[in-house]
C-alpha positions, 0 to 999 in steps of 0.5 A, a space after each residue: 591717890 591720897 591727895 585725890 581721895 582724901 584732900 577734901 576731908 583733910 582740907 575741912 578738918 586741918 586747913 580750913 579751920 585755920 584760914 580765918 586766923 591767918 587771913 592777915 598773912 601773906 600766902 607767899 610768906 607761908 610758901 617761903 616758910 614751907 620751903 625753909 622748913 623743907 630745907 631744914 630736913 637736910 641738916 637734921 638728917 645729916 646730923 641724925 636728928 630723925 624726929 626733928 627731920 620728920 617734924 620739918 617734913 610734916 610742917 613743910 607739907 602742911 604749909 604747902 597746903 595752907 599757902 594755896 588755901 589762903 591765897 584762894 580764900 583771899 582771892 590772891 591767886 596769881 601766876 607768880 604765886 603758882 610758880 613760886 609754889 611749884 618751884 618750892 615744892 620741887 626744891 623741898 623734895 630735892 632737899 629731902 632726897 639730899 638729906 636722906 642721901 647724906 645719912 649714909 652717902 656710900 650706901 645710899 648713892 644709887 637709890 638716891 639717884 634713882 629717886 631723883 631721876 624718877 622724880 625728874 621724869 614724873 615732873 616732866 610728864 606732869 608739866 607737859 600733860 598740864 600744858 596740853 590739857 585744859 584746866 578744869 580745877 581750882 588749881 592754877 593749871 591742870 593737875 593730873 593725879 597719879 599713883 604717887 602724889 605729894 602725900 604718898 611721897 611724904 609718907 614714903 619719905 617719912 618711912 625712909 627717915 624713921 626706918 633707915 635700915 629699910 631705906 633701899 627697899 623703900 627708896 626702890 618702891 618710891 622710884 618704881 611708884 613714881 616711874 609708874 605714875 609718869 608712865 600712867 600719866 603719859 598713857 592716859 594723855 595718849 589715849 585721850 588725844 
C-alpha cells in the first residue's frame, strides 16, 4: 500500500535527483550491490549488530528502487534485468528472514518458518496473477498491489530488527498480512475473470 500510494513522492524526492549522477553506472551492478547489501543482513544479525543490519536493510531497499529507475532512464530495461531484479529481491527477503532466525534459532523457528511460507504463497500468487493479467504499467510485468508490499515488509523487518523482544508478535503480523495479500490478490483476479 505504501508503494502504491507514496512511490511517486519517494521517487521524486529521493531517487530521481540521483539519476543524473549515476547515468554512467550499469543498472545490473546496482542490482547486485543491493543483493550483496541484503545478504550482509545475515552476519550482521547473527553477530547482533542491530544498527548495521538495519543500515544494510535500508541500503538494499534503496538500491532496489534505484536500479530500475536507472534502467528506465537509460532505456536499458530488459527481460534479463527484470529476472535478475526479481530473483535478487526474493533472495534479500530470504536473507533477512534467515538473519532474523539466527538471532535466536531455538525461539524463532516457527515464526521464521511461517514468514517464509506466507512469502512463498504470496510470491506464487503475485507471479501467477502477473502471468495472466495484461501489463499496463512501466514495470516489466503486471504488478498487482496488496496490503503488504516491499515497503511494508521492510518496515516490519526493521521493527523485528530494532525490537527483538516483540519479534514473535511482529513476525505473526507480517505472516498474517502477507497471507491476506495473497488471498486478496487471488480474490481480485477471480472476480475480474
